[in-house]
C-alpha positions in Angstrom: 36.1 -37.7 -49.4 39.1 -39.6 -48.2 42.0 -37.6 -46.8 45.5 -38.1 -48.3 47.5 -40.9 -46.7 50.7 -40.1 -44.9 53.5 -42.1 -46.6 55.2 -42.8 -43.3 52.0 -44.1 -41.7 51.4 -46.2 -44.7 54.9 -47.7 -44.6 54.5 -48.4 -40.8 51.2 -50.1 -41.4 52.6 -52.3 -44.2 55.6 -53.2 -42.0 53.4 -54.7 -39.3 53.8 -58.5 -38.9 50.4 -59.3 -40.5 51.2 -63.0 -40.7 51.9 -63.2 -37.0 48.7 -61.2 -36.2 46.6 -63.4 -38.5 47.9 -66.6 -36.8 47.3 -65.1 -33.3 43.7 -64.3 -34.3 43.1 -67.7 -35.7 44.5 -69.3 -32.6 42.3 -67.1 -30.4 39.1 -68.0 -32.2 40.0 -71.7 -32.5 40.3 -71.8 -28.7 37.0 -70.1 -28.2 33.8 -72.2 -27.7 31.0 -71.8 -30.3 29.1 -69.7 -27.8 31.9 -67.0 -28.0 31.5 -66.9 -31.8 27.8 -66.5 -31.5 28.2 -63.8 -28.8 30.6 -61.8 -30.9 28.3 -62.1 -33.9 25.3 -60.9 -31.8 27.3 -58.0 -30.4 28.3 -56.9 -34.0 24.6 -57.2 -35.1 23.4 -55.2 -32.1 26.0 -52.5 -32.7 24.8 -52.3 -36.3 21.2 -51.9 -35.2 22.2 -49.1 -32.7 23.7 -47.2 -35.5 21.2 -47.9 -38.3 21.8 -44.4 -39.7 25.5 -45.0 -40.2 27.0 -45.1 -42.6 24.7 -42.8 -44.6 23.8 -43.5 -48.2 26.3 -40.9 -49.3 29.1 -42.4 -47.1 28.3 -45.9 -48.5 28.5 -44.5 -52.1 31.8 -42.8 -51.3 33.1 -46.0 -49.7 32.1 -48.1 -52.8 33.7 -45.6 -55.1 36.9 -45.6 -53.1 37.0 -49.5 -53.2 36.3 -49.5 -56.9 39.1 -47.0 -57.5 41.5 -49.1 -55.3 40.5 -52.2 -57.2 41.3 -50.5 -60.5 44.7 -49.3 -59.2 45.6 -52.7 -57.9 44.6 -54.3 -61.2 46.8 -51.7 -63.1 49.7 -52.4 -60.7 49.3 -56.2 -61.2 49.2 -55.8 -65.0 52.4 -53.6 -64.8 54.2 -56.2 -62.7 53.1 -59.0 -65.1 54.7 -57.3 -68.0 58.1 -57.2 -66.4 
């Protein structure tokens, strides 16, 4: 089960300059040679194989349920804004 979010932490996260961070990441990867992309993908793959028991089936199910709940909440919020 997910713990309750701290409103101050949530506000701080939302206040981050996400557009600046996204552009910086795009510039970084654009400057990297294809081998770096392959290396990063291989490292992620290897990490996943090292932890083949994580997340557990129960954790995956809980994560899916949380994403589905969030999607429903976002859809409701969007519908509410569209009615204004």
